[in-house]
Wavefront OBJ file of the C-alpha trace (Angstrom):
o trace
v 1.159 -8.369 49.000
v 4.400 -9.369 46.914
v 5.780 -6.865 44.197
v 5.277 -8.228 40.889
v 7.162 -5.471 38.382
v 10.670 -6.537 36.963
v 12.097 -3.300 38.183
v 11.049 -4.197 41.863
v 10.278 -7.526 42.646
v 13.431 -9.047 42.753
v 14.377 -6.819 45.851
v 14.270 -8.034 49.123
v 14.130 -4.675 50.885
v 11.339 -3.746 48.588
v 9.711 -6.651 49.299
v 9.772 -6.005 53.144
v 8.446 -2.237 52.445
v 5.394 -3.784 50.462
v 4.694 -5.451 54.195
v 5.350 -2.055 55.889
v 8.085 -4.440 57.760
v 9.509 -1.829 57.996
v 8.517 1.169 55.697
v 11.253 3.408 53.823
v 11.864 6.722 55.262
v 13.782 9.692 54.625
v 17.450 9.039 55.344
v 17.608 5.503 54.454
v 20.651 4.546 51.865
v 21.116 1.613 49.190
v 20.327 -0.122 46.310
v 16.545 -0.427 47.088
v 16.227 3.692 47.465
v 18.005 3.909 43.989
v 15.336 1.211 42.731
v 12.655 3.445 44.238
v 14.116 6.769 42.649
v 14.295 5.151 39.442
v 10.690 3.839 39.323
v 9.880 7.642 40.285
v 11.346 8.718 37.043
v 10.325 6.426 35.046
v 6.818 7.568 35.702
v 7.864 11.153 35.110
v 8.812 12.363 38.114
v 11.844 14.574 38.389
v 14.787 13.883 40.341
v 17.571 15.952 38.624
v 19.892 15.931 41.988
v 19.196 12.409 42.863
v 19.489 10.853 39.264
v 22.546 12.549 37.485
v 22.502 13.148 33.778
v 23.708 9.658 33.168
v 20.503 8.375 34.658
v 21.934 6.703 37.631
v 20.319 7.347 41.025
v 22.211 8.027 44.131
v 20.371 5.593 46.506
v 20.011 8.680 49.111
v 16.483 9.041 50.479
v 16.699 12.663 50.746
v 14.703 15.997 50.461
v 14.032 15.658 46.929
v 13.145 11.684 46.738
v 10.789 12.546 49.481
v 9.092 15.481 47.512
v 8.338 13.492 44.350
v 7.119 10.626 46.748
v 4.619 12.974 47.881
v 3.503 14.016 44.740
v 3.334 10.403 43.496
v 1.086 10.096 46.411
v -0.924 13.172 45.927
v -1.438 11.689 42.612
v -2.366 8.293 43.793
v -4.784 9.959 46.377
v -2.792 7.982 48.878
v -1.814 9.780 52.229
v 0.645 12.395 51.626
v 3.286 11.741 53.858
v 6.621 11.057 52.121
v 7.209 7.653 53.326
v 7.401 4.582 51.050
v 5.308 2.042 52.766
v 2.823 -0.894 51.694
v 0.392 1.625 49.683
v 2.951 3.908 47.787
v 5.315 0.982 46.945
v 2.298 -1.542 45.665
v 1.043 1.458 43.911
v 4.253 2.141 41.888
v 4.777 -1.442 41.321
v 1.361 -1.956 39.615
v 1.683 0.820 37.468
v 5.272 -0.645 36.317
v 3.755 -4.234 36.128
v 1.181 -3.116 33.681
v 2.552 -4.028 30.352
v 6.017 -2.444 31.800
v 4.729 0.686 30.641
v 3.804 3.873 32.744
v 0.272 4.748 32.052
v 0.310 7.697 29.645
v -1.333 10.390 31.430
v 1.677 9.685 34.419
v 3.668 12.296 32.055
v 1.142 14.653 33.001
v 0.029 16.949 35.890
v -3.524 17.486 35.179
v -4.978 20.783 36.691
v -8.630 21.725 36.266
v -8.214 25.066 37.704
v -8.498 28.048 37.084
v -11.055 27.842 34.639
v -11.187 28.412 31.485
v -10.617 32.061 30.060
v -13.621 31.770 27.608
v -16.392 30.113 29.812
v -19.296 31.758 29.315
v -21.226 33.800 32.097
v -23.098 31.730 34.496
v -21.522 28.453 33.289
v -20.403 26.100 36.312
v -17.010 24.663 35.906
v -16.714 21.204 36.683
v -12.801 20.446 37.245
v -12.802 17.075 38.323
v -14.948 16.375 34.636
v -12.212 17.984 32.939
v -9.330 15.998 34.454
v -11.301 12.855 33.328
v -11.710 13.943 30.120
v -8.181 14.963 29.293
v -6.944 11.275 30.828
v -9.467 9.826 28.455
v -8.112 11.388 25.405
v -4.762 10.894 26.403
v -5.547 7.282 27.020
v -7.006 7.155 23.424
v -4.126 8.758 21.590
v -1.671 6.306 23.273
v -2.441 3.993 20.757
v -0.312 5.639 18.243
v 3.382 4.850 18.358
v 4.199 8.876 17.371
v 2.496 9.971 20.372
v 4.067 7.457 22.687
v 7.598 8.276 21.195
v 6.794 11.914 22.139
v 5.748 10.786 25.805
v 8.786 8.328 25.919
v 11.306 11.522 25.639
v 9.402 13.845 28.102
v 11.744 14.352 30.908
v 9.784 15.351 33.939
v 6.192 15.637 33.794
v 4.043 18.144 31.524
v 1.607 20.671 33.485
v -1.776 21.055 31.801
v -4.575 23.473 32.711
v -7.266 24.867 30.675
v -6.334 27.977 28.539
v -6.411 31.397 30.167
v -7.779 33.365 26.935
v -10.550 32.823 24.349
v -7.679 30.871 21.842
v -8.999 27.915 20.945
v -6.604 25.672 19.845
v -4.265 24.037 22.651
v -1.059 25.865 23.098
v 2.419 25.448 24.832
v 3.633 28.340 26.906
v 7.591 27.855 27.886
v 7.302 30.703 29.974
v 4.925 29.438 32.163
v 5.660 25.722 31.644
v 2.103 24.656 30.750
v 0.259 23.112 28.085
v -2.872 25.284 27.671
v -6.248 23.716 26.269
v -9.001 26.035 25.957
v -12.917 24.436 25.744
v -14.287 25.762 22.806
v -17.382 24.147 21.979
v -20.715 23.433 23.823
v -23.087 20.737 23.524
v -26.172 20.211 25.387
v -26.984 17.456 27.842
v -23.662 16.801 29.119
v -22.666 16.948 32.879
v -19.200 18.515 32.108
v -20.480 22.104 32.376
v -23.676 23.191 34.276
v -25.153 26.664 33.012
v -27.367 28.325 30.775
v -28.198 26.438 27.579
v -25.945 27.738 24.562
v -27.192 27.428 20.766
v -30.902 27.792 19.488
v -31.169 23.746 20.118
v -29.935 23.753 23.669
v -32.330 23.329 26.469
v -30.927 21.811 29.561
v -27.388 21.811 30.048
v -24.183 22.650 28.013
v -21.065 20.893 27.107
v -17.922 22.424 26.284
v -15.558 20.155 24.276
v -11.951 19.995 25.748
v -9.910 19.135 22.938
v -9.899 20.939 19.539
v -8.319 17.806 17.566
v -5.410 15.134 18.513
v -2.991 16.429 15.720
v -2.386 19.834 17.029
v -2.212 18.447 20.832
v 0.798 16.634 19.211
v 2.315 19.396 17.803
v 2.000 21.223 21.348
v 3.363 18.554 23.046
v 6.457 18.435 20.923
v 7.303 21.915 21.655
v 6.817 20.795 25.657
v 8.941 17.808 25.123
v 11.606 19.982 23.305
v 11.365 22.215 26.306
v 11.686 19.429 29.081
v 14.991 18.287 27.317
v 16.512 21.865 27.254
v 16.243 22.500 23.592
v 17.005 25.628 21.847
v 15.332 24.606 18.579
v 13.053 27.258 18.455
v 15.591 29.734 18.775
v 16.966 28.680 15.231
v 14.952 30.270 12.366
v 13.912 28.479 9.222
v 13.433 30.791 5.955
v 10.817 29.739 3.323
v 11.716 26.452 1.345
v 10.425 26.246 -2.052
v 8.607 22.757 -1.984
v 8.353 21.397 -5.056
v 10.744 23.593 -7.036
v 8.507 24.886 -9.648
v 10.089 27.925 -12.210
v 7.292 29.853 -13.423
v 8.717 32.145 -16.143
v 12.023 33.589 -15.087
v 14.658 32.019 -13.463
v 14.282 32.200 -9.714
v 10.716 32.806 -9.520
v 9.208 30.184 -7.209
v 5.804 28.965 -5.793
v 4.609 27.240 -3.196
v 7.320 28.308 -0.295
v 6.665 26.583 3.033
v 7.299 28.678 6.155
v 8.040 26.931 9.249
v 9.230 29.701 11.075
v 11.663 27.858 13.344
v 13.587 24.873 13.741
v 11.308 23.912 16.842
v 8.020 24.343 14.743
v 9.583 22.103 11.778
v 10.247 19.458 14.265
v 6.317 19.730 15.617
v 5.025 20.068 12.181
v 6.851 17.036 11.016
v 6.084 14.802 13.977
v 2.485 15.844 14.024
v 1.906 15.276 10.469
v 3.299 11.539 10.742
v 0.931 10.989 13.656
v -2.079 11.972 11.526
v -0.802 10.006 8.887
v -0.437 6.805 10.996
v -4.049 7.225 12.303
v -4.860 7.136 8.715
v -2.756 4.887 7.146
v -5.309 3.385 5.259
v -5.761 6.258 2.786
v -2.986 7.097 0.142
v -0.419 9.863 1.003
v -2.008 12.157 -1.501
v -5.403 12.033 0.070
v -3.870 12.516 3.509
v -2.313 15.686 2.166
v -5.268 16.904 1.173
v -6.982 16.704 4.364
v -5.410 19.792 6.505
v -1.554 18.446 6.435
v -0.175 20.676 8.745
v 3.268 20.884 6.857
v 1.443 23.691 5.015
v 2.284 26.531 7.192
v 1.148 25.517 10.836
v 0.418 29.051 12.045
v 2.475 30.879 9.672
v 0.733 33.043 6.897
v 0.221 33.255 4.222
v -1.019 29.833 2.878
v -1.929 28.139 6.245
v -3.532 24.794 6.073
v -3.287 24.814 2.082
v -2.747 21.051 0.815
v 0.795 19.986 0.460
v 1.887 19.400 -2.989
v 3.836 16.613 -4.037
v 4.093 15.022 -0.047
v 5.544 12.025 -1.216
v 8.787 13.801 -2.245
v 8.705 16.084 0.995
v 12.083 14.402 2.242
v 13.813 15.147 -0.859
v 13.626 18.794 -0.965
v 16.964 19.726 -0.363
v 16.370 22.204 2.352
v 14.167 19.953 4.044
v 16.323 17.332 3.835
v 19.125 19.189 5.515
v 16.584 20.083 8.430
v 15.437 16.349 8.943
v 18.962 15.307 9.180
v 19.704 17.787 11.852
v 16.557 16.216 13.806
v 18.144 12.943 13.649
v 21.877 14.675 14.741
v 20.328 16.387 17.537
v 17.555 14.117 18.771
v 18.487 10.513 17.716
v 16.683 8.243 19.754
v 13.692 10.598 19.508
v 14.010 10.713 15.525
v 14.443 6.970 15.751
v 11.297 6.247 17.540
v 9.198 8.592 15.229
v 10.634 6.778 11.953
v 10.085 3.204 13.291
v 6.247 3.071 12.133
v 4.489 2.290 8.612
v 2.817 5.811 8.267
v 2.684 6.435 4.812
v 4.013 9.922 5.492
v 7.252 9.429 7.591
v 10.019 12.079 6.163
v 12.295 11.131 9.219
v 12.110 7.409 8.202
v 12.155 8.475 4.512
v 15.181 10.686 4.766
v 17.518 7.749 5.944
v 16.534 5.313 3.301
l 1 2 3 4 5 6 7 8 9 10 11 12 13 14 15 16 17 18 19 20 21 22 23 24 25 26 27 28 29 30 31 32 33 34 35 36 37 38 39 40 41 42 43 44 45 46 47 48 49 50 51 52 53 54 55 56 57 58 59 60 61 62 63 64 65 66 67 68 69 70 71 72 73 74 75 76 77 78 79 80 81 82 83 84 85 86 87 88 89 90 91 92 93 94 95 96 97 98 99 100 101 102 103 104 105 106 107 108 109 110 111 112 113 114 115 116 117 118 119 120 121 122 123 124 125 126 127 128 129 130 131 132 133 134 135 136 137 138 139 140 141 142 143 144 145 146 147 148 149 150 151 152 153 154 155 156 157 158 159 160 161 162 163 164 165 166 167 168 169 170 171 172 173 174 175 176 177 178 179 180 181 182 183 184 185 186 187 188 189 190 191 192 193 194 195 196 197 198 199 200 201 202 203 204 205 206 207 208 209 210 211 212 213 214 215 216 217 218 219 220 221 222 223 224 225 226 227 228 229 230 231 232 233 234 235 236 237 238 239 240 241 242 243 244 245 246 247 248 249 250 251 252 253 254 255 256 257 258 259 260 261 262 263 264 265 266 267 268 269 270 271 272 273 274 275 276 277 278 279 280 281 282 283 284 285 286 287 288 289 290 291 292 293 294 295 296 297 298 299 300 301 302 303 304 305 306 307 308 309 310 311 312 313 314 315 316 317 318 319 320 321 322 323 324 325 326 327 328 329 330 331 332 333 334 335 336 337 338 339 340 341 342 343 344 345 346 347 348 349 350 351 352 353
């Protein structure tokens, strides 16, 4: 079977690999190996030794490349032997050839176990169905260019598994390097979870919804992306910011402070709300701001989830403007990718106008 992706099709050695004539083994060196390494990185597999900081593969099929080939084979359901043969190379090629853009879930390692910490007693956990549901949500969200910008800037792969506690929202744990999702709602009649009925109208089987909402997922995924890039944004505190400035009766007494907590949360909040705005771009910006625009506090009390006042001038508030320009200074390509869309609320775009 001939290779067809732009990355691989022009290499005679890889075309031979596609025929097992011969396959590629540990110890081989050369440009064909470098192309395999580049393809693995493009699919989200980490090769920090073989592919340097400048993104140049070394072309040496060593232990690191061997390990990541096996990881791809495991994901693709192939024989896990670390040999790049016909099925492995054509599997990689098929993904690359699909619009020359990797399937979005390849940026994730989705683990269906252990079962979530809030699973009701007696309910059977279906790990395979959980993984399938996660993939379907990711595929749906991939139609949003802000979501794709986040994925494109993840280095390596983000591990996803059910939450350990009763927490109902998705959350990112940098200490454990997992993005946790806790199922929290039940619907009757679903094959996802089998067990006793839940709720007064349940009669047969119960369904637990895997995801809370897409916007929260985007927020936590930004944290995971920043972690994958070694960012220390969460270490920088951000004091309460008055927006819009409004003096009551005496000088220096202000209302409407926004509490972002830290720079990492500021980035996540701005990007998640740009995602939401793009999803609802047919609505005026004021209507979007009234509908749970998370710029109002994220998880920081006291005025969590209040409607944002004057969203059209958000980027003009001096302290906020400085933070937006700091995102551009530290994450230029990411900021550019987020800014390049028609979302009504897009502070990273508007601050550069």
